[in-house]
TORKEDO-803183 format. One record per residue (C-alpha): residue number from 1; x, y, z; residue in three letters. Coordinates in Angstrom, 3 decimals. Example, Ala and Ser with C-alpha at 12.3 -4.5 7.8 and 13.67 -1.06 7.14 Angstrom:
REM TORKEDO-803183
GUNU; 1; 12.300; -4.500; 7.800; Ala
GUNU; 2; 13.670; -1.060; 7.140; Ser
//
This chain:
REM TORKEDO-803183
GUNU; 1; 106.579; 123.934; 143.453; Met
GUNU; 2; 109.114; 121.444; 142.142; Thr
GUNU; 3; 109.279; 120.152; 138.603; Thr
GUNU; 4; 108.190; 116.623; 139.477; Trp
GUNU; 5; 105.069; 117.929; 141.240; Lys
GUNU; 6; 104.127; 119.955; 138.173; Ile
GUNU; 7; 104.641; 116.902; 135.964; Arg
GUNU; 8; 102.600; 114.740; 138.327; Leu
GUNU; 9; 99.718; 117.220; 138.404; Ile
GUNU; 10; 99.824; 117.597; 134.611; Thr
GUNU; 11; 99.801; 113.817; 134.131; Ala
GUNU; 12; 96.894; 113.425; 136.560; Ala
GUNU; 13; 94.835; 116.115; 134.821; Val
GUNU; 14; 95.515; 114.569; 131.400; Leu
GUNU; 15; 94.612; 111.097; 132.702; Ala
GUNU; 16; 91.319; 112.378; 134.115; Ile
GUNU; 17; 90.469; 114.184; 130.863; Leu
GUNU; 18; 91.331; 111.059; 128.843; Ala
GUNU; 19; 89.148; 108.891; 131.094; Ala
GUNU; 20; 86.191; 111.279; 130.743; Ile
GUNU; 21; 86.648; 111.425; 126.970; Trp
GUNU; 22; 86.836; 107.626; 126.690; Ile
GUNU; 23; 83.837; 106.975; 128.947; Leu
GUNU; 24; 81.627; 109.393; 127.010; Gln
GUNU; 25; 82.207; 107.554; 123.723; Asn
GUNU; 26; 80.445; 104.223; 124.174; Gly
GUNU; 27; 78.925; 103.823; 120.700; Asp
GUNU; 28; 79.968; 100.917; 118.501; Ser
GUNU; 29; 82.261; 101.649; 115.584; Val
GUNU; 30; 83.565; 99.522; 112.763; Gln
GUNU; 31; 87.348; 99.455; 112.513; Val
GUNU; 32; 89.128; 98.287; 109.382; Lys
GUNU; 33; 92.695; 97.086; 109.963; Phe
GUNU; 34; 94.539; 95.579; 107.001; Leu
GUNU; 35; 92.055; 92.963; 105.742; Phe
GUNU; 36; 89.929; 92.598; 108.882; Ala
GUNU; 37; 86.858; 94.532; 109.942; Arg
GUNU; 38; 86.119; 94.634; 113.642; Ile
GUNU; 39; 83.107; 96.127; 115.397; Thr
GUNU; 40; 83.998; 97.377; 118.856; Met
GUNU; 41; 82.989; 100.078; 121.317; Pro
GUNU; 42; 84.502; 103.437; 120.501; Gln
GUNU; 43; 85.756; 103.649; 124.090; Ser
GUNU; 44; 87.824; 100.484; 123.539; Ala
GUNU; 45; 89.292; 101.923; 120.348; Met
GUNU; 46; 90.201; 105.161; 122.128; Leu
GUNU; 47; 91.784; 103.187; 124.987; Ser
GUNU; 48; 93.885; 101.129; 122.580; Ile
GUNU; 49; 94.979; 104.252; 120.714; Thr
GUNU; 50; 95.878; 106.005; 123.981; Leu
GUNU; 51; 97.886; 102.984; 125.143; Leu
GUNU; 52; 99.809; 102.726; 121.864; Ile
GUNU; 53; 100.552; 106.456; 121.895; Gly
GUNU; 54; 101.762; 106.292; 125.491; Thr
GUNU; 55; 104.075; 103.359; 124.803; Val
GUNU; 56; 105.522; 105.009; 121.683; Val
GUNU; 57; 105.997; 108.270; 123.595; Gly
GUNU; 58; 107.845; 106.511; 126.417; Ile
GUNU; 59; 110.122; 104.691; 123.970; Phe
GUNU; 60; 110.889; 107.925; 122.126; Leu
GUNU; 61; 111.538; 109.817; 125.359; Ala
GUNU; 62; 113.932; 107.140; 126.591; Leu
GUNU; 63; 115.696; 106.956; 123.237; Gly
GUNU; 64; 116.087; 110.712; 122.859; Leu
GUNU; 65; 117.244; 111.249; 126.443; Ser
GUNU; 66; 120.159; 108.872; 125.924; Gly
GUNU; 67; 119.103; 106.415; 128.623; Lys
GUNU; 68; 119.311; 103.608; 126.124; Trp
GUNU; 69; 122.703; 102.821; 124.722; Asn
GUNU; 70; 121.965; 101.729; 121.168; Leu
GUNU; 71; 125.583; 101.396; 120.087; Lys
GUNU; 72; 126.861; 98.012; 119.022; Lys
GUNU; 73; 129.226; 96.377; 121.498; Pro
GUNU; 74; 132.885; 96.275; 120.513; Lys
GUNU; 75; 134.214; 92.828; 119.702; Leu
//
């Protein structure tokens, strides 16, 4: 089995587990962020947290792999 198939299967399993975990937590929770208090379903909070973590992970992976050239251009 190739590496990309293993990664694809791992990602699919993690996505399914995350979806099950999110769907089972439908209770309302109160979230305090800075000076605001928001009441929202716990599933929405978990989805937002998962999305933020995924985006940060992608940015870190791209930055650490050297695919982004962060050097200043020479003038």
